[in-house]
C-alpha positions in Angstrom: 115.4 173.4 115.8 116.9 171.7 118.4 113.7 170.6 119.6 113.0 168.7 116.7 116.6 167.2 116.1 116.3 165.7 119.5 112.6 164.6 119.2 114.1 162.7 115.7 117.3 161.1 117.1 114.6 160.2 120.1 112.3 158.8 117.7 115.1 156.4 115.9 116.0 155.0 119.0 112.9 153.9 119.8 112.4 152.1 116.7 115.6 150.5 116.9 114.9 149.6 120.4 112.0 148.2 119.8 113.9 145.5 117.6 117.0 145.2 120.0 115.1 143.2 121.8 112.8 139.7 121.5 109.5 139.9 122.6 106.0 138.6 122.5 103.3 137.9 123.5 103.5 134.4 125.3 105.5 131.8 127.2 108.7 134.1 128.7 108.5 137.1 126.5 104.6 137.6 127.1 103.5 141.2 127.8 104.2 140.5 131.7 107.6 140.3 131.5 108.4 143.2 129.2 109.9 145.2 131.7 112.7 143.1 132.7 113.7 141.8 128.9 115.9 145.2 128.2 116.6 148.2 129.7 115.1 150.2 127.6 111.8 149.0 128.3 111.6 149.7 132.5 108.7 151.7 131.3 106.5 149.0 130.1 106.8 147.8 134.5 107.3 151.2 135.7 105.3 153.5 133.9 102.2 155.5 134.9 100.2 156.2 132.1 100.5 152.4 130.2 98.2 151.9 127.3 95.9 149.5 126.4 92.9 150.7 128.6 89.5 149.1 130.1 87.7 153.1 129.0 85.0 152.8 131.6 86.1 156.4 134.1 84.3 158.8 132.0 84.0 162.7 132.0 82.1 164.8 129.9 84.2 167.1 127.4 83.7 169.3 124.6 86.3 168.1 122.1 86.9 169.3 118.7 85.8 166.9 115.5 88.3 165.5 113.8 89.8 167.1 111.0 91.3 164.2 109.4 93.3 164.0 105.2 93.5 160.7 104.6 93.6 161.1 100.6 97.0 158.9 99.6 96.7 155.7 98.5 98.3 153.1 101.3 101.9 151.4 99.5 102.5 148.1 101.0 101.6 145.2 103.5 104.1 143.4 106.0 104.0 140.6 108.2 106.7 142.3 110.6 105.8 139.2 113.0 104.2 140.7 115.9 101.3 142.3 113.7 99.9 142.8 110.0 100.9 146.6 108.8 99.8 148.7 106.7 102.3 151.2 105.5 101.8 154.2 104.0 103.0 157.5 102.2 103.4 159.8 105.0 101.7 162.4 103.6 98.3 162.0 105.5 97.2 163.3 108.3 95.3 164.7 110.9 94.8 167.8 113.4 94.3 167.3 117.0 94.7 170.2 119.7 96.0 172.3 115.7 98.4 170.4 115.6 99.2 167.7 112.3 99.7 164.6 112.7 101.6 162.8 109.9 100.1 158.7 109.9 103.2 156.5 109.5 101.3 152.9 109.1 98.5 150.9 110.4 98.7 147.4 112.3 95.9 145.2 114.0 95.7 142.8 117.1 93.6 140.3 117.3 92.0 140.3 120.3 91.6 144.4 121.1 93.5 145.1 123.1 91.6 148.4 125.0 87.9 147.7 125.9 84.9 150.2 126.6 83.1 149.6 129.7 84.9 145.9 129.9 84.1 145.0 126.4 86.3 143.1 124.0 85.9 143.2 121.0 88.0 140.4 118.4 90.2 142.7 116.4 91.7 146.1 116.7 93.1 148.4 114.4 95.8 151.3 115.3 96.5 154.2 113.3 99.7 155.0 114.0 100.6 159.0 114.0 103.7 161.5 114.6 103.7 165.2 114.9 107.0 166.8 112.9 107.7 167.5 116.5 108.1 163.8 117.3 104.9 163.5 119.5 102.4 160.7 118.6 99.1 160.0 118.4 97.1 156.8 117.5 93.7 156.7 115.9 92.3 153.0 117.2 89.0 151.8 115.7 87.5 148.5 116.6 86.1 145.7 114.8 82.8 143.6 115.4 81.8 139.9 113.9 79.6 141.0 110.9 79.7 141.4 107.3 82.0 141.1 105.3 85.1 144.0 105.4 86.2 145.1 101.5 88.8 146.9 102.6 90.6 143.7 104.8 90.3 141.8 101.6 92.5 143.8 100.0 94.7 143.4 102.7 94.7 140.2 103.2 95.3 139.4 99.3 98.2 141.2 99.0 99.6 139.7 101.9 102.6 137.6 102.0 102.4 135.6 105.4 106.3 135.2 106.1 107.9 137.6 108.3 109.3 140.7 106.5 108.4 139.6 103.3 106.3 143.0 102.3 104.0 143.7 99.5 102.1 146.2 97.3 99.1 146.7 98.0 97.2 145.1 95.2 93.9 147.0 95.1 94.7 150.4 96.0 93.0 152.0 98.6 92.5 155.6 101.1 93.0 154.2 105.0 90.1 156.6 105.1 88.0 154.1 103.7 88.7 151.9 107.1 87.5 153.7 109.2 83.8 153.9 110.8 81.6 157.3 109.1 80.4 158.7 112.3 83.9 160.4 114.0 82.9 160.6 117.3 85.4 159.6 120.0 86.6 158.5 123.4 90.3 160.9 124.2 93.4 159.8 126.8 96.9 159.7 127.3 98.4 156.8 127.3 101.7 154.8 125.5 102.7 151.9 123.0 101.3 149.6 124.0 104.2 147.5 122.7 108.1 147.8 123.9 109.9 150.1 125.1 105.8 151.3 125.6 107.1 155.0 125.4 104.2 157.4 126.9 103.1 161.0 126.0 101.2 158.9 123.7 98.2 160.7 122.6 95.0 158.3 122.1 91.8 158.7 120.3 89.3 155.1 120.2 86.6 155.5 117.6 83.0 154.7 119.5 81.4 153.4 116.3 82.6 149.9 115.5 83.3 148.6 111.8 82.1 145.2 110.7 84.2 141.9 109.5 83.4 138.5 109.0 84.8 135.5 111.0 86.4 134.2 108.1 88.2 137.7 107.8 89.3 137.7 111.3 90.2 133.9 111.8 92.7 135.1 108.8 94.3 138.0 110.5 94.5 136.3 113.8 95.9 133.1 111.7 99.1 135.2 110.7 99.5 137.4 113.8 97.7 135.2 116.5 96.8 136.4 119.9 99.1 139.6 120.0 97.0 141.7 122.7 99.1 143.4 125.4 96.1 143.2 128.8 94.5 146.4 130.0 96.9 148.7 132.1 95.8 150.4 134.9 94.3 153.9 134.7 95.7 155.2 137.7 94.5 158.9 138.0 93.8 158.9 134.2 90.0 159.7 133.1 88.8 158.8 129.8 87.4 162.0 127.9 84.1 161.3 125.3 
C-alpha cells in the first residue's frame, strides 16, 4: 500500500512538472534544450534509456500475444498545446508481463518519433497506460499515407483547435478501432518522449501500420505543428521482436 501511495504521489508530481516549464519543439525551448529548462527535466539530457529510438538492433524473442481489453468509448479530445490528445474512460487495459496497464489517453506526433530500421513515418500515435502500481506502458502505432481513416475523421470532426478547449467526441468509438488488425510488435525499455522524460517506461511498437490520407495528416500537422522529439541513442539496449 505504501508503494502504491508513493507511486501515485510521484505520478502527480511528474504531471505537474510537465507543465511547470515552458517547453516545445522549436527555438530555445526545442528538445535539445529540454534538460536545461527545468531542474526536473535533467534526465532529458542525462538519461541512458531515452525515447524515441531507431528500432534497428533486434533480437528474436518469444513474446506473449498482446491481451487488449479496449471496449469503452472514448470521452473527449483536446489540443493541449503540444499534441492532439484523446481522453478515455480509464477502464480499458492491456495485459503485459501478467500485469494490467490502464489506458489513460492517446495522442499524436507528426512526423513519427520512433523509426523502424531508419524509416520515419508521417504520423505516430501513442497510447499511454499506467498500472495500479504507477508503472507506465506506451503502445505506439505508425501511420502511412494512404486511404482515409474513418476514426481520424471522428477525432478531427470533434476537435476545437483552440488550445485547451476540450470537446466531447461527437461520433464515439473504441480505441481498438484505431489499431491495426495484426498485433505483432517490437518491444524496448525507454522513457516518456516529452519532459520530464521519465525512464522506466515499457514500449510496445506495433509492426503493422495503419493508413491515413494526406489531407488528414496535414490537418493534424496544422494543429500540432512538427511535434516529434529526435531519436535518442540506444546505448546498451536491444529491441525485442
